[in-house]
C-alpha positions in Angstrom: 18.3 12.1 -21.3 16.0 10.4 -18.8 12.6 12.0 -18.0 11.1 12.1 -14.5 8.6 9.5 -15.6 11.2 7.0 -16.8 13.2 7.5 -13.5 10.0 6.8 -11.5 9.4 3.7 -13.5 12.9 2.4 -13.0 12.6 3.1 -9.2 9.4 1.0 -9.1 11.1 -1.8 -10.9 14.1 -1.6 -8.5 11.7 -1.7 -5.5 10.0 -4.8 -6.8 13.4 -6.6 -6.8 14.2 -5.7 -3.2 13.9 -8.6 -0.7 10.8 -8.4 1.5 9.5 -10.2 4.6 6.0 -10.8 5.9 5.2 -8.7 9.0 2.2 -8.8 11.3 1.8 -6.5 14.3 -1.2 -7.2 16.4 -2.9 -7.2 19.9 -5.6 -9.6 21.1 -8.4 -7.6 19.5 -6.6 -5.4 16.9 -4.3 -5.8 13.9 -2.1 -2.8 13.6 -0.3 -3.9 10.4 -0.2 -7.0 8.2 1.7 -7.1 5.0 5.1 -7.1 3.2 8.0 -4.9 4.5 11.6 -4.1 3.6 12.6 -3.6 7.3 11.3 -3.2 10.8 12.9 -1.2 13.6 12.3 -1.4 17.4 14.0 -1.2 20.8 14.6 -3.9 23.4 16.5 -3.8 26.7 19.9 -3.8 24.9 18.9 -0.9 22.6 17.6 -0.1 19.1 17.8 -2.7 16.4 16.6 -3.4 12.8 15.3 -6.5 11.2 15.9 -7.0 7.5 15.0 -9.9 5.2 17.0 -13.1 5.7 17.6 -12.2 9.4 18.5 -15.1 11.7 15.8 -16.5 14.0 15.2 -14.0 16.8 13.0 -13.6 19.8 12.9 -10.7 22.3 10.7 -8.5 24.5 10.3 -4.9 23.3 10.5 -2.0 25.7 8.2 1.0 25.2 9.0 2.4 21.8 7.8 3.1 18.3 7.9 0.1 16.0 8.8 1.5 12.5 7.8 -0.7 9.6 9.2 0.3 6.1 6.5 -1.2 3.9 6.1 -1.5 0.2 3.6 1.4 0.3 5.4 3.7 2.8 6.4 3.9 6.4 4.1 2.7 9.2 4.7 3.5 12.9 3.1 1.6 15.8 3.6 2.8 19.4 4.0 -0.1 21.8 4.3 -0.1 25.6 5.3 -3.8 25.7 5.5 -6.4 23.1 7.1 -9.7 22.0 8.8 -9.9 18.7 9.4 -13.3 16.9 11.5 -13.5 13.7 11.7 -16.7 11.7 12.1 -17.5 8.0 11.4 -14.0 6.7 8.3 -13.7 8.9 8.2 -11.1 11.7 5.4 -11.3 14.3 5.0 -8.6 17.0 2.5 -9.5 19.8 1.5 -6.2 21.4 0.2 -5.9 25.0 1.5 -9.2 26.2 
């Protein structure tokens, strides 16, 4: 029978194997987030969308929304009024206030 501790250790091992991508969300004078993430969610003129590791190259303007970043250490939310998102080679860059 598995203990709570052994289940938690197995979960950590599983999380280490999940694909990640580099994410940076920043404005001209402030970095809101920089690190590894499992996914990032936002909204553009077409509607809500998610970016996962191995996503195709992508460029769009974000409308006012919450950018949700599922990081290796938890969930991070950044409220944006306008932003540019660029995705290339497992790197996501969000330029806020452009």
